[in-house]
KOLGU-4560 file (N, C-alpha, C; in nm, 3 decimals, padded with zeros to 5 digits):
<recs>
<n_xx: 00.042 n_yy: -00.102 n_zz: -00.035 ca_xx: -00.013 ca_yy: -00.005 ca_zz: -00.023 c_xx: 00.106 c_yy: 00.092 c_zz: 00.007 mol: A seq: 1 type: MET>
<n_xx: -00.012 n_yy: 00.210 n_zz: -00.042 ca_xx: 00.055 ca_yy: 00.378 ca_zz: -00.099 c_xx: 00.149 c_yy: 00.407 c_zz: 00.079 mol: A seq: 2 type: SER>
<n_xx: 00.216 n_yy: 00.502 n_zz: 00.093 ca_xx: 00.231 ca_yy: 00.547 ca_zz: 00.242 c_xx: 00.169 c_yy: 00.672 c_zz: 00.223 mol: A seq: 3 type: PRO>
<n_xx: 00.109 n_yy: 00.703 n_zz: 00.384 ca_xx: 00.031 ca_yy: 00.776 ca_zz: 00.444 c_xx: 00.145 c_yy: 00.917 c_zz: 00.481 mol: A seq: 4 type: TYR>
<n_xx: 00.177 n_yy: 00.874 n_zz: 00.482 ca_xx: 00.296 ca_yy: 01.013 ca_zz: 00.459 c_xx: 00.443 c_yy: 00.998 c_zz: 00.531 mol: A seq: 5 type: SER>
<n_xx: 00.519 n_yy: 01.041 n_zz: 00.479 ca_xx: 00.637 ca_yy: 01.075 ca_zz: 00.545 c_xx: 00.775 c_yy: 01.143 c_zz: 00.690 mol: A seq: 6 type: TYR>
<n_xx: 00.754 n_yy: 01.017 n_zz: 00.773 ca_xx: 00.820 ca_yy: 01.055 ca_zz: 00.907 c_xx: 01.034 c_yy: 01.140 c_zz: 00.923 mol: A seq: 7 type: TYR>
<n_xx: 00.993 n_yy: 01.286 n_zz: 00.935 ca_xx: 01.145 ca_yy: 01.290 ca_zz: 00.835 c_xx: 01.230 c_yy: 01.247 c_zz: 01.018 mol: A seq: 8 type: VAL>
<n_xx: 01.191 n_yy: 01.294 n_zz: 01.119 ca_xx: 01.271 ca_yy: 01.168 ca_zz: 01.201 c_xx: 01.332 c_yy: 01.080 c_zz: 01.255 mol: A seq: 9 type: GLU>
<n_xx: 01.265 n_yy: 00.993 n_zz: 01.150 ca_xx: 01.332 ca_yy: 00.876 ca_zz: 01.106 c_xx: 01.395 c_yy: 00.875 c_zz: 00.971 mol: A seq: 10 type: SER>
<n_xx: 01.344 n_yy: 00.938 n_zz: 00.864 ca_xx: 01.406 ca_yy: 00.884 ca_zz: 00.767 c_xx: 01.334 c_yy: 00.743 c_zz: 00.723 mol: A seq: 11 type: ASN>
<n_xx: 01.216 n_yy: 00.804 n_zz: 00.667 ca_xx: 01.112 ca_yy: 00.670 ca_zz: 00.739 c_xx: 00.956 c_yy: 00.741 c_zz: 00.671 mol: A seq: 12 type: SER>
<n_xx: 00.886 n_yy: 00.607 n_zz: 00.551 ca_xx: 00.769 ca_yy: 00.680 ca_zz: 00.554 c_xx: 00.659 c_yy: 00.575 c_zz: 00.641 mol: A seq: 13 type: ALA>
<n_xx: 00.544 n_yy: 00.629 n_zz: 00.677 ca_xx: 00.445 ca_yy: 00.560 ca_zz: 00.749 c_xx: 00.315 c_yy: 00.513 c_zz: 00.642 mol: A seq: 14 type: ARG>
<n_xx: 00.258 n_yy: 00.372 n_zz: 00.713 ca_xx: 00.138 ca_yy: 00.301 ca_zz: 00.659 c_xx: 00.024 c_yy: 00.297 c_zz: 00.745 mol: A seq: 15 type: VAL>
<n_xx: -00.058 n_yy: 00.319 n_zz: 00.680 ca_xx: -00.109 ca_yy: 00.275 ca_zz: 00.783 c_xx: -00.162 c_yy: 00.100 c_zz: 00.772 mol: A seq: 16 type: PHE>
<n_xx: -00.170 n_yy: 00.072 n_zz: 00.951 ca_xx: -00.211 ca_yy: -00.038 ca_zz: 00.918 c_xx: -00.309 c_yy: -00.069 c_zz: 01.075 mol: A seq: 17 type: VAL>
<n_xx: -00.396 n_yy: -00.225 n_zz: 01.084 ca_xx: -00.493 ca_yy: -00.299 ca_zz: 01.146 c_xx: -00.398 c_yy: -00.375 c_zz: 01.283 mol: A seq: 18 type: ALA>
<n_xx: -00.488 n_yy: -00.308 n_zz: 01.383 ca_xx: -00.468 ca_yy: -00.438 ca_zz: 01.458 c_xx: -00.366 c_yy: -00.376 c_zz: 01.549 mol: A seq: 19 type: GLY>
<n_xx: -00.279 n_yy: -00.259 n_zz: 01.563 ca_xx: -00.164 ca_yy: -00.250 ca_zz: 01.639 c_xx: -00.172 c_yy: -00.130 c_zz: 01.780 mol: A seq: 20 type: SER>
<n_xx: -00.310 n_yy: -00.195 n_zz: 01.791 ca_xx: -00.354 ca_yy: -00.092 ca_zz: 01.887 c_xx: -00.576 c_yy: -00.142 c_zz: 01.953 mol: A seq: 21 type: TRP>
<n_xx: -00.546 n_yy: -00.213 n_zz: 01.992 ca_xx: -00.634 ca_yy: -00.280 ca_zz: 01.989 c_xx: -00.744 c_yy: -00.316 c_zz: 01.903 mol: A seq: 22 type: TYR>
<n_xx: -00.718 n_yy: -00.335 n_zz: 01.787 ca_xx: -00.799 ca_yy: -00.362 ca_zz: 01.695 c_xx: -00.798 c_yy: -00.223 c_zz: 01.576 mol: A seq: 23 type: GLY>
<n_xx: -00.767 n_yy: -00.162 n_zz: 01.579 ca_xx: -00.778 ca_yy: 00.027 ca_zz: 01.536 c_xx: -00.723 c_yy: 00.038 c_zz: 01.450 mol: A seq: 24 type: ARG>
<n_xx: -00.760 n_yy: 00.059 n_zz: 01.349 ca_xx: -00.634 ca_yy: 00.138 ca_zz: 01.229 c_xx: -00.569 c_yy: 00.318 c_zz: 01.357 mol: A seq: 25 type: LEU>
<n_xx: -00.395 n_yy: 00.214 n_zz: 01.257 ca_xx: -00.262 ca_yy: 00.289 ca_zz: 01.325 c_xx: -00.190 c_yy: 00.332 c_zz: 01.209 mol: A seq: 26 type: SER>
<n_xx: -00.065 n_yy: 00.332 n_zz: 01.247 ca_xx: 00.071 ca_yy: 00.367 ca_zz: 01.186 c_xx: 00.179 c_yy: 00.309 c_zz: 01.272 mol: A seq: 27 type: TYR>
<n_xx: 00.277 n_yy: 00.298 n_zz: 01.158 ca_xx: 00.419 ca_yy: 00.240 ca_zz: 01.128 c_xx: 00.488 c_yy: 00.310 c_zz: 01.071 mol: A seq: 28 type: ALA>
<n_xx: 00.586 n_yy: 00.286 n_zz: 01.078 ca_xx: 00.682 ca_yy: 00.276 ca_zz: 00.984 c_xx: 00.679 c_yy: 00.170 c_zz: 00.882 mol: A seq: 29 type: ASN>
<n_xx: 00.729 n_yy: 00.199 n_zz: 00.780 ca_xx: 00.784 ca_yy: 00.044 ca_zz: 00.701 c_xx: 00.846 c_yy: -00.024 c_zz: 00.680 mol: A seq: 30 type: VAL>
<n_xx: 00.949 n_yy: -00.001 n_zz: 00.784 ca_xx: 01.039 ca_yy: -00.078 ca_zz: 00.783 c_xx: 00.973 c_yy: -00.168 c_zz: 00.943 mol: A seq: 31 type: THR>
<n_xx: 00.888 n_yy: -00.150 n_zz: 01.008 ca_xx: 00.845 ca_yy: -00.203 ca_zz: 01.124 c_xx: 00.790 c_yy: -00.352 c_zz: 01.103 mol: A seq: 32 type: ASP>
<n_xx: 00.862 n_yy: -00.479 n_zz: 01.139 ca_xx: 00.805 ca_yy: -00.602 ca_zz: 01.104 c_xx: 00.715 c_yy: -00.662 c_zz: 01.183 mol: A seq: 33 type: ASN>
<n_xx: 00.631 n_yy: -00.571 n_zz: 01.252 ca_xx: 00.529 ca_yy: -00.632 ca_zz: 01.303 c_xx: 00.446 c_yy: -00.591 c_zz: 01.310 mol: A seq: 34 type: HIS>
<n_xx: 00.378 n_yy: -00.586 n_zz: 01.261 ca_xx: 00.196 ca_yy: -00.493 ca_zz: 01.193 c_xx: 00.216 c_yy: -00.568 c_zz: 01.026 mol: A seq: 35 type: ILE>
<n_xx: 00.048 n_yy: -00.582 n_zz: 01.077 ca_xx: 00.007 ca_yy: -00.657 ca_zz: 00.894 c_xx: -00.020 c_yy: -00.554 c_zz: 00.853 mol: A seq: 36 type: ILE>
<n_xx: 00.010 n_yy: -00.502 n_zz: 00.720 ca_xx: -00.011 ca_yy: -00.482 ca_zz: 00.665 c_xx: -00.189 c_yy: -00.434 c_zz: 00.493 mol: A seq: 37 type: ARG>
<n_xx: -00.271 n_yy: -00.441 n_zz: 00.533 ca_xx: -00.411 ca_yy: -00.435 ca_zz: 00.422 c_xx: -00.323 c_yy: -00.475 c_zz: 00.289 mol: A seq: 38 type: PRO>
<n_xx: -00.416 n_yy: -00.609 n_zz: 00.263 ca_xx: -00.365 ca_yy: -00.597 ca_zz: 00.117 c_xx: -00.466 c_yy: -00.676 c_zz: 00.032 mol: A seq: 39 type: VAL>
<n_xx: -00.533 n_yy: -00.612 n_zz: -00.101 ca_xx: -00.635 ca_yy: -00.625 ca_zz: -00.185 c_xx: -00.562 c_yy: -00.695 c_zz: -00.289 mol: A seq: 40 type: ILE>
<n_xx: -00.580 n_yy: -00.831 n_zz: -00.318 ca_xx: -00.588 ca_yy: -00.938 ca_zz: -00.423 c_xx: -00.710 c_yy: -00.937 c_zz: -00.541 mol: A seq: 41 type: SER>
<n_xx: -00.663 n_yy: -00.912 n_zz: -00.661 ca_xx: -00.803 ca_yy: -00.939 ca_zz: -00.776 c_xx: -00.684 c_yy: -01.039 c_zz: -00.862 mol: A seq: 42 type: LEU>
<n_xx: -00.788 n_yy: -01.164 n_zz: -00.932 ca_xx: -00.834 ca_yy: -01.211 ca_zz: -01.017 c_xx: -00.732 c_yy: -01.184 c_zz: -01.116 mol: A seq: 43 type: LYS>
<n_xx: -00.615 n_yy: -01.230 n_zz: -01.221 ca_xx: -00.649 ca_yy: -01.179 ca_zz: -01.366 c_xx: -00.735 c_yy: -01.205 c_zz: -01.428 mol: A seq: 44 type: SER>
<n_xx: -00.826 n_yy: -01.216 n_zz: -01.398 ca_xx: -00.934 ca_yy: -01.231 ca_zz: -01.496 c_xx: -00.963 c_yy: -01.086 c_zz: -01.496 mol: A seq: 45 type: SER>
<n_xx: -01.010 n_yy: -00.993 n_zz: -01.400 ca_xx: -01.023 ca_yy: -00.794 ca_zz: -01.332 c_xx: -00.996 c_yy: -00.712 c_zz: -01.439 mol: A seq: 46 type: VAL>
<n_xx: -01.077 n_yy: -00.637 n_zz: -01.477 ca_xx: -01.045 ca_yy: -00.551 ca_zz: -01.631 c_xx: -01.036 c_yy: -00.399 c_zz: -01.564 mol: A seq: 47 type: VAL>
<n_xx: -00.894 n_yy: -00.381 n_zz: -01.488 ca_xx: -00.901 ca_yy: -00.200 ca_zz: -01.519 c_xx: -01.040 c_yy: -00.136 c_zz: -01.616 mol: A seq: 48 type: VAL>
<n_xx: -01.110 n_yy: -00.025 n_zz: -01.604 ca_xx: -01.252 ca_yy: -00.017 ca_zz: -01.709 c_xx: -01.216 c_yy: 00.120 c_zz: -01.686 mol: A seq: 49 type: THR>
<n_xx: -01.107 n_yy: 00.190 n_zz: -01.558 ca_xx: -01.107 ca_yy: 00.350 ca_zz: -01.607 c_xx: -00.996 c_yy: 00.406 c_zz: -01.393 mol: A seq: 50 type: GLY>
<n_xx: -00.987 n_yy: 00.555 n_zz: -01.397 ca_xx: -00.899 ca_yy: 00.577 ca_zz: -01.335 c_xx: -00.757 c_yy: 00.546 c_zz: -01.312 mol: A seq: 51 type: GLY>
<n_xx: -00.695 n_yy: 00.656 n_zz: -01.195 ca_xx: -00.504 ca_yy: 00.625 ca_zz: -01.248 c_xx: -00.488 c_yy: 00.631 c_zz: -01.107 mol: A seq: 52 type: ASP>
<n_xx: -00.566 n_yy: 00.548 n_zz: -01.043 ca_xx: -00.473 ca_yy: 00.459 ca_zz: -00.870 c_xx: -00.441 c_yy: 00.595 c_zz: -00.800 mol: A seq: 53 type: GLY>
<n_xx: -00.498 n_yy: 00.757 n_zz: -00.820 ca_xx: -00.445 ca_yy: 00.830 ca_zz: -00.789 c_xx: -00.566 c_yy: 00.874 c_zz: -00.691 mol: A seq: 54 type: SER>
<n_xx: -00.592 n_yy: 00.975 n_zz: -00.580 ca_xx: -00.687 ca_yy: 00.913 ca_zz: -00.454 c_xx: -00.787 c_yy: 00.994 c_zz: -00.492 mol: A seq: 55 type: GLY>
<n_xx: -00.735 n_yy: 01.115 n_zz: -00.598 ca_xx: -00.925 ca_yy: 01.163 ca_zz: -00.639 c_xx: -00.944 c_yy: 01.101 c_zz: -00.734 mol: A seq: 56 type: THR>
<n_xx: -00.873 n_yy: 00.959 n_zz: -00.813 ca_xx: -00.901 ca_yy: 00.931 ca_zz: -00.927 c_xx: -00.912 c_yy: 00.820 c_zz: -00.898 mol: A seq: 57 type: ASN>
<n_xx: -00.944 n_yy: 00.655 n_zz: -00.828 ca_xx: -00.928 ca_yy: 00.624 ca_zz: -00.769 c_xx: -00.898 c_yy: 00.505 c_zz: -00.965 mol: A seq: 58 type: PRO>
<n_xx: -00.848 n_yy: 00.363 n_zz: -00.943 ca_xx: -00.881 ca_yy: 00.237 ca_zz: -01.037 c_xx: -01.051 c_yy: 00.216 c_zz: -01.019 mol: A seq: 59 type: TYR>
<n_xx: -01.131 n_yy: 00.185 n_zz: -01.123 ca_xx: -01.249 ca_yy: 00.119 ca_zz: -01.120 c_xx: -01.221 c_yy: 00.055 c_zz: -01.158 mol: A seq: 60 type: THR>
<n_xx: -01.284 n_yy: -00.158 n_zz: -01.134 ca_xx: -01.279 ca_yy: -00.286 ca_zz: -01.213 c_xx: -01.402 c_yy: -00.329 c_zz: -01.265 mol: A seq: 61 type: VAL>
<n_xx: -01.388 n_yy: -00.413 n_zz: -01.351 ca_xx: -01.473 ca_yy: -00.506 ca_zz: -01.436 c_xx: -01.465 c_yy: -00.692 c_zz: -01.363 mol: A seq: 62 type: GLU>
<n_xx: -01.503 n_yy: -00.710 n_zz: -01.324 ca_xx: -01.541 ca_yy: -00.837 ca_zz: -01.329 c_xx: -01.562 c_yy: -00.917 c_zz: -01.394 mol: A seq: 63 type: MET>
<n_xx: -01.575 n_yy: -00.995 n_zz: -01.431 ca_xx: -01.670 ca_yy: -01.102 ca_zz: -01.538 c_xx: -01.744 c_yy: -01.170 c_zz: -01.484 mol: A seq: 64 type: PRO>
</recs>
């Protein structure tokens, strides 16, 4: 997943994580190895039909 911020003091990007504090959405440095990062996997048959992947124009997909 894309980082949500850059932490200058540790020269590291931060990402959203799940379950790091009572199961709530939180953040951690990308270099941390004890966190869970959510990921979405799509079948190869899914077709991207629009968007550019940005926050204001996310990808749109079509499932067969």
